[in-house]
N, C-alpha and C positions, 0 to 999 in steps of 0.2 A: 366613584366606587373606591372604597378603601382597599389598598393592597395588603394581603396577608403578610405578617412579619416573615423575613427571610430566616430559614433554619438551616443548620449544618450538622453533618455527622461528625463523629470523632476523627475519622480519617481526613475529612475536610479541614478540621481544626489543625491537624498535624501539618497539612500543606500550608495553611495560612501562617502558622507560626514557624515553619521551617524546622520541625522536629519530627521524631518518629511517633508512630501510634502508641508505642509502649510508654513514651514520655507523657502523652495526653492521659493515658490510663493512670499513671502515677499521680498526675495533677488531680485527677478526680478523687483519688483515694486520700491524698495527703492534705489537700487544701479545702477547708470547710466552705470557703467563699467562692469556690469554683461554681459557675452558673449551673443551676439545676436544669434538668431536661424540661423542655417546653412542648415536647411531642414525641412521636415515634413509639417504640415499644421498649420493654425492659432489656431485650437483647440488642436492639438497635435504636438507642435514644437519639433524639434530635435536640439541638440547642439553639436558642435565639442568637442570631449572628451579631446583633448590636451588643448584647450582653457579653458575648465571647470576646469581641474586639475591645471592649472596655477593660475586661479582665486581663487580656494579653497586653494591652497598652500600659496598664499600671505596673506590669512586670518587665517591660522592655522587649517583649517578644514580637509585637506587631510589625516592627520595621524589618524583621528578618525574612519576610515573605518574598517569594519570587515576584518580579514585576508583573508577569502574566497572571499569577494567582491574585495579586493585589487588584489588578483590573477586574478580574472575575468577581472578586468579593465586593468591590465598589459598585459594580453593576447590579449585584443582587440587593444592595442596600438602596439603590436609587429608586425613587417612586415610579419611574418609567420602566424599570426592569429591563427585560430583554427587548422591549419595544424600541430601545435606543439604537439597536443594531444598524438600522438603515441610516440613521443620522451620523453614526460614528464611522461607518465604512469609508465615505469619501475623506473624512478627516485623517484616517490612517494614511491614505495616499498623500495628502497635503503635508503631513508631518514627516513621512519617510523621504519626501523629496527635499526636505531642508538639509542644510549642512549641520554637522555637529555643533558648530558655534551658534547657529540660528536656533537649534533646539534648546541649547543651554539658555539662550536669551529668553525664549518663550517661558521656560520654567521660572524665570525671575520676574515675570509680569504679575501685576496685581490681578485679583479675581476678575474685576470688571474688564480690564485690558485683555485678559486671556479669552474671555467669552467673546468680546468684539473681534479679536484676531481670528478665532475659530470660525465665526460667522463669515468673515471676509474670505478666509482661505477656502471654505467649502463653496461659497458663491462663485469663486473663480473656476470651479470644476463643473459648473452646470452643463456645459456642452459635452463633457466627457463621461460623467457618471450619471446614470438615470436617477431622477428624483433629487439630485443635489440642490436644485433650485428651491425646493420646499423646506430645506433644513434651516432651523434657527435654534440657537442655544440660549439658555437663560442662567441666572445665578444658581439655581439648584443643581445645575450640571457641572459645576466647577470641579467637584471631587473626581468625577468620571473623566473630565478633560485632563486633569493632572495625572491621573492613573494611566490614561492612554498615552500621554506624552512620555511618562517614565518607561512604559512598556516598549515604545518605539525607540527610545534612547538605548534601551538594553539590547534590543534586536532591531538593528537599523533596516533590515529587509522588510519589516512590517508583517512578516509571516506569523509571528507569535501573537500579535494583536488581532490579526485576521482570524486565527484559529480560535481565540477566545470569543470573538464576536459571533463566530459561526456556530458555536456549540448549541445554542438554544433554538435558533430559527432555521438553521441549515442542516439539521440532522438527516441522515438517510431515512427514508420513509417507505415502509412496505405498503402503507395505505395509498400513497400517491404514486408509487412505482418509480420514484426518483431516487437515484443513488449517485454517489460520487465515483469518479473513475480513477483507479489507482494510477500512479505515475508510470509504472512499467507498462501497464496496459495502454495508457494514452500514447506512449511513445511507439508501441507496436502498431496501433491504429494509424498513427501519422505516417509510419514508415511503409504501410501497405499501399500508399498512393505512389504509383511509379513515377520516377524522375522528379526533378525540382518543380515546385509549384509556388506561385506568388500569392494568389487570392484564395482564401479559405473561409468557409462558413460553418457555424454550428447553430442550428435552429433551436436547440434545447441545451444551451451552453452551461447551465448550472454554475459551478464555481470556476469555469474556464479551463479545466484540465486539458481538454483536447485542443483548444486553440493555443494554449501555451506550448503543447507538444509540437504543433504545427509551426509555431514561431521558432522553436529550437531547430526545426528542419529548414528554416530559411524563409518561411512565409512572411510577407511584408504587409499584407492587407488582411485584417482579421475582422470578421463580421459575426456577431453573436446576438441571440435573442433568447429570453427565458420568461415563462409565464409568472414566475415568482419574482416580484420586484427586488427583494433583498438579494436573491440569487444573481439577478442581472447586475446589481450594484457591486456585489463581491467579485463577479467575473470581470467587470470593467476595471476595478481597482487592482486586482491580481495581474491582469494583462498589462496595464499601464506601468506597473512596477517591474514585471518580468521582461517586457519587450518595449522599452521606452521609445525605440526608434520606429516601431510599426505604426501603420495607419489603423487605428482601432475604433470600431463603432459597435456599441452594445446597446440594445433596446429592450425594454420590458414589454411583455405582451405574449399572447398565445400565438405561436407561429402558424398553427393550422387555421385558426379562425381569423387572425388579424396579422398577416405576414408583414413585418416591418421592412422587408427587403423585396417587395414585389417588383418583378422585372429585372432584378439583379442576378447576374450569372457569375459563377466563380470557377476556378480550376478544380477545386475539391470541396466536398462537404464531409465533415466528420461529425458523428452524432451518437450519443448514448441516450435515446429518447425514453420517456416514461413508459412503463410496461403495464399491460392489462387495463388501459383506460377506456372504459366503455362510453364515457361522456366526452369524446374527442371532437364532436361536431358532425356526426354522421348525417343527421337529417338536413341541417342547413347547408351542408357542403356536398349534397348528393350530385349536383351538376357542375362541380368545380372542374376547371380546365386541367388541373394537375393530374387527374386520374386517367392518364393515358394508357394505363395497363389494366383498367377495370376499377369500378367503384369499390373501395374497401368495405367489407361488411362491418357492422357495428362492433363485433368482437375482435376486429383486426386493426387496431389502432397502429400497430407496428408497421403494417403494410401501407398505411396512410403516410407515416413518416418516411418510409422508403421512397414513395412516389414524390413527396414534397422535396426530398433531397435531390432526386433526379431532375426535378423541374428547375432547380437553381444551377445546373451544370452547363458549361459550354460543351458543344459536341466533342466527345472524346474525353471529357472530364470524368473523374472518379468520385464515388461516394462510398464511404466505409462506415457502417453502422454496427453498433453492439446491440444484439437482440436476444430475447429469451428463446430457448429451443422450441417452444410450442409454435412459434411463428413459422417454423420450417415444415410443420406437419399437420396443423389443424385443418380439418375438412373445410371449414368456412372460408379459408383463404386459398383454396386450391386453384380457382380460376385466375386470380391475380398472380400467384406464383407461376402458373403455366405461361402467362404472357411475358413475365419477366424472363423466364428461361427461353421461350420461343423467340423473343425479340433479340436475344443476345445481351440484354442489359445486366443480367446476373452473371458474374464471372467466377466467383469463388465463395465458398462457405467454410469458415475455419471454426472448429469446435474447441472450446476452452474447457479445462477441467474445473470441477467445483472448487471454489475458493479463490478463483482468479479475480472476481469482483463481486460486490453485493448484488443480489442476495447470494450469500456464500454457499448455500446448499444446492445451488443450481449451476449446472455447467452451461454458461452462456455461449453464444455464437457470434462470430464476426462475419457480416455479409459485405463482400466487395462487389460494387456495381460500377458500370461504365455506361454513360449515355451514348448510344450508338451514333456514329457519324452518318449523315445521309448517303454518302457514296462509299462508306466503308465496307469491308468484306464481312460476310456473315460468320458468326462464331458457331462452331459445331460441338463444343463441349464445355462443361463446367467443372472446375476443380473443387474437390472436397479434401479437407485436411483435418486430421484428428491429432491434437497436440497432447492429449492426456498422458500418454506413456512418456513422452519426452519431458513433460513438466514434472513428473515424479521421479525422474532418474536420479537427480542429485549428484551426478557424476557418472563415470563409465563403470557400470556394475560388472561388465565382463572382464575388465582388466584392472580395475581398482583405481584408474586414473581419476584425479580430481578429488578423491576422498582423503580424509585425514585419519590416521591411525596412530597407535602407540602413545596414547595420552593426550591427543588433541581432540579431534572430533571426526565424526563420520556422517555421511548423508543418511537421512532417514525420513520416512513419511509416516512414522508412527503417529497415531492420532491424526491431527491435521498439521503436518509439518509444512513449512513454507514451500511454495512452488519454486521450481528451478526456472526462473524467468529467462535466464540466459539460453537454456536449451529450448524452452518453449518458443521464444522469439526467433531463434535460429531456424527451428523446424518450419515455422510458419513462413518466414521470409524466404528461406531457401526454396521451398516448394512453390510458393507463389511467383517468385522471380523467374524460375525456370519455366513455369507454365506461361507467364505473361510474355516472355521473350519469344517463345515458339510453341503454341499449344499443340500443333500437330506432331512435334518431335518430343513432346514431354513423355518421360518414362515414369510409370507409376511406382510407388514404393509400398508394397503390401503392408497393411496394418497402419499406415500413416497417411498416405495421400493417393488419390486416384482421380484421373480426368475421366468423367462420365459423359458419353455422347448425349447430346440434347434429346435425341429420339428415344433414348432409354429412360429419360426422366419424365417424359410426357405421357404418364399412365393415368390411372383413375385417381391416384392420390397425390401425385407430384410431391413426394416426400423428399425434402432437401436436407435431411439429417445426415451429417457426415458419417456417423457410426454405421449407418445402414449401407453406405457405399464403400467404405474403406476397410471394413472389418476383415482381418486376415485369419485364415485357418491354418492350423498346424500341418495340414496336408500340403501346404505350399512349401514346406521345408523338407529337404531330403532326410529320411530317417537316420542315416549315419551322422549327419550334421546335428540333428536334434539331440541324438544320444550324446554326442561329444559336448554340446553346450550344457546339457543337463548335468553331465558328470563333472564338468569344470565348476559349475556353480555349487554342486553338492560338496566337492572337495574344499572349496573356499568356505562353505558353511561349517564343515568339520573344523577347519583351522580357526574360524571365527569363534566357534563354541569353546575351543580350547583356550583362546585368548580371553574370552569372557570369564571362564573359570579361574584363570590366573588373576584377573583383575578383581574378581569377587573374593579373593583370598585376603584382601586388606581388612584387618580387624584391629588396627592399632588405635583404639580409643578407649576411654574409660569415663565413668560418671563424674560430673563436675563436683558433686557433693549433694547435700540435702536440698539445695536450692540452685537454680541456674546461675551461672556466673554473670556478674554485672560489671561493665567497664565504662570508662569515660570514652566518648567518641568525639570526632571532629568531622566537619563537613569537608567534601573535596575542595570547596572554595577556600576554606581555612588552610588546608594543607597546601593548596596552590600558592596562597599568599605567603606562606611560610617557607616556600621553596622545596617542599618535600616531593612535589609532583608538578607536572605541567599539563594543563588541559588544552587539548587541540580539537578543532573541528573544521571540516571543509567549509569555506565561505559559501553562503546561500546562493550568491550570484555567479559562482565560478563555472561558467559554461564557456564553450569554445574548446579548442584543442591545442593552443599554443604551448609547445614544450611537452605535450603529453604523449606524443607518438612513440617515444622510446619506452614508455611504461606498458607492461604487458597486460595488466588488469587492475581492477578497482575492488577493494574489499567492501562488501555490502552487508547490511544487517542480516539479510537472508543467509549469507555465507556463515555468519556466526551461529545463527539458529540451526542451520542445516549441517554445520560442521565441515564445510567444504573449503577448498582453497579459494583465493580471490577470483571472482568470476565476472565482475562488472565490466562494462564497456568504458574504456578510458577516453573515448572520443568526446564524451560529454563534459569532461573536466579540464581545467587548466592546471598544469603541474605547478605553476607558481602560486596557486591559491588553495591547493589540496595537499595536506601534509603527507609525507612519505613515511610509511610504517617501518619501524625498526624492531629487531628482535627484543623481546622483553616488554614491549608496549602492552598495556592492558586495553582491550577493545570491548566496548559496551554498546549494545543496540540502543538506538535513540528512540525507538518505539517499542513499548511494552506489549505483552500479550502473545497469544499463540504458544505453540510448543517449541521445544528446543532450548539451547543454552542462551542466556542473556549476555554472558561475558566469556572472554577467553584471553589467554596470553599469546601474543604474536610469536611465531616460531620462524624458522628459516624459510618456510613456504610463503609466509606473509611478507617477509622482508622485501622492501623495494616497491611494494604495491601502493597505489594511492588510496587515501581514506575516502570512502563513499559518504554521501550526504547523510545517510541514516545511521551513522556510527559516531560515537564519542571516543576519543583517544586520550588515555591517561598515561603519561610518560613518567614513571616513578624514578626518584633518585635511589639507585640500588643500595646506597649506604644508609638509607633511612627507611625504605619501604621494600618489602619482598613482593615481586609481581604477582605470584599466585595467591598470596595472602590478600593482596588488594583486589584481585579478580574475584576471589571467593566471596568477600564481603560486599563488594560493589554489586555483584550479580544476584545476591540473595533476594528471595521473593519479597520479604517484608521491606527491605531497603528500596527495591525498585518501586513497590506500591506507594511508599511514603514520598518518593521523589517524583511521582508521575502526576501529570495534570491532563485534563480532558475527559470526555465522556465516551464517544464512539472510538476515538483514537487516543491512546494514552502516550503522551510525549514525556520522556524522561528528562528531568532537569539535572544535568550532571553535577552542578555545583552543590546540590542539596543531598546527594548521596553521602552516607556517613560511614566512617571507618574507625574501628577501635584504636585507641592509643596504647600500643604494646611495644615492649623492647624488640629489637630486630631479631634476636635469637628465638624469641617466642613466636614472632611473625613467621619465621622460617618453618617452625613445626606446624603451624596452621597451614602455611602454604603447601607443604608436602602433603598434608591431608587433603586439601582441596584439589591438588593435582591428581591424586589417586582416585578421588571420587569422580573427577572429570573423566578419567580414563575408564572407570567402570561404566559411566553413562555412555561413553563413546562405544565401547565394545558391545554393550547391550543393544544399542541402536543398530550397530553394524550386523550383529547376529540376527536380529529381528528382520532386517531388510533382506538378508541372504536366505533366511528360512522362507519368507514369502515368495521370493524369486524362485527358489528351488521347487516349492509346491506348485507354483503357477506353471512352470515348465513341465513338470511331471504329469500334472492333471491334463494340461493341454495336449501333451504327446500321447498319453494313454487314450484319451477320448477322441483324438484326431486320427488315430491309427498309426502314427509314426513310431510309437513305442508299444511293446507288448511285454507282459510279465514273463520273466524267465521260466522255462520249464523246470519242474522239480528235479533234483538229482536222482540217479537210479536208486540209491539206498533209501531216499525219502519215499519213492514210489512203492518200493517193496514194503516199507513200514506201513504205508497207507493201506496197501492191499491186505496185509495181515490184520490190521485193525478192522477192516471191513469184514 
């Protein structure tokens, strides 16, 4: 069957050529020989990729593409298309394991030698990567092999190549209910298992996020299985790169129907299983020995995964699963939930806010379970935690701690602002640790966490939704305290509104003329080669904590978007491989999308913090580049879009960001303007947050009886009487 010709948009052409979209538009207007559209619409034309590459090559632009973009483009031109993913994944591992000298030698091989060497390298991984034994390359694959080699040479961790290969076949899927687990959430899930653990399993391992998090916690035996073969391959490759010293076994297959680890027990099971799968094997598995807590109904695939996880635990071992909220309350699962509670297997349910993980419109839940020990004591309560308020705090709204004001940034949840993962994680772990240590002595925290007696849960519905059990009423707060809190937030709102008005007074701009100004630009890579700036980023494999104990925090991408001070955990970084931020550094988020700022200039609050994984650092020479000028242009929407690659997740390629070439004095004028605009955005977000908080407190107090409207003054009463 003939493969349809690959087509690209104007935005994709800009990424291939390493230019802005405006440049592509100029080419279309000025060059009569620019390829004509071969599809699409008048407003969104598509171009034949082969014709585009020929046109670019004739003008010397093809070689400027980022290696990851070059790999992506080469794959689209290959007759096998995205079907090569499974063959190339083990080759990423083989290539990343080579030394720089060996990779350079591979690049110098002839086409036939390179194909033979690739075949041999993948064959050596047959015991480690599922499906590797069936991989064979041929002459038509040479261009893809060389593009993959260049991509791994550029990013020796192999992550860039893995991301490109994952785009077509490993997308999040609402149809299948399979989603990738964010790193922050994976780390939280791994930390909810008490104490150290060596052996861990994920029966729906996907790309291996949870097993990688377990490895970072010290697990040395990692077992994974996934029903999608290419997912199992990616998981195996990712784990072998991230945890080379661990004993790793990953298998392809349906864990519920064909368990590859039958009879194997581990210390912990971590899992983010598929959601809403009605074809999970209900009929053929009706008499399966795993259903110790009741046969899961056809609509309760999540409860089948819960019991599968429990069946692989040693007595006293823990299972932590990420589940949709419906699993806690659907009527069809009531009997299974009742047995999980009655037996003491269910220990805690943690509610996450929407946006914590895909599907982002749903607030997922974490179930923490423990396989009861035969002679162990009976558990009489279950912990429920709601992290939604902590996740949206973005700092201490009562005192202002952690927020940035006066021209930097302020925490905000306007639209869908990034979650405060630090606060969310701390809330969940603090409550769970206190409960796990001594359930009988655990003290509830109204509105956040509550230990509910088992007997109170065993009703007609067995609803395990945390919101139902931890909801706090304003009647729990003394009226005087409530009034004081509302007045304090209101006064801060008044001050914030005044600051916003002052920031909005900036109007020092004028029209550029009859047409927009056009200037020559240079990429950040060009500026770096010329010594105008230095590009820094934390090494991908910089984990451990040697030398990081003296550092108080790590600056994350979410800190930039949220406008907060550095809030990341330094224990996961090594100080010798993570740059230390200095005042005047320009910080740009490495992942585009979402709301909030994309860039900012480091101030005194950032100085001394370690640079997080998801942040690019640009250190300008102040004699040649103004920091705020640089931050303003680097973080602009069009610049970020032109330098981003990916589909579901947009990764910013820092070297491709472009900066106008202007005299320093003119840069400073632009820099002052960008700083003022940044201050305006900051104060607007801060005022919005305070207004929402003030309204919430007042409405809650009035409806809960803690606050009452003041009685009218005597003169007002008289006037009202006369009017009547």
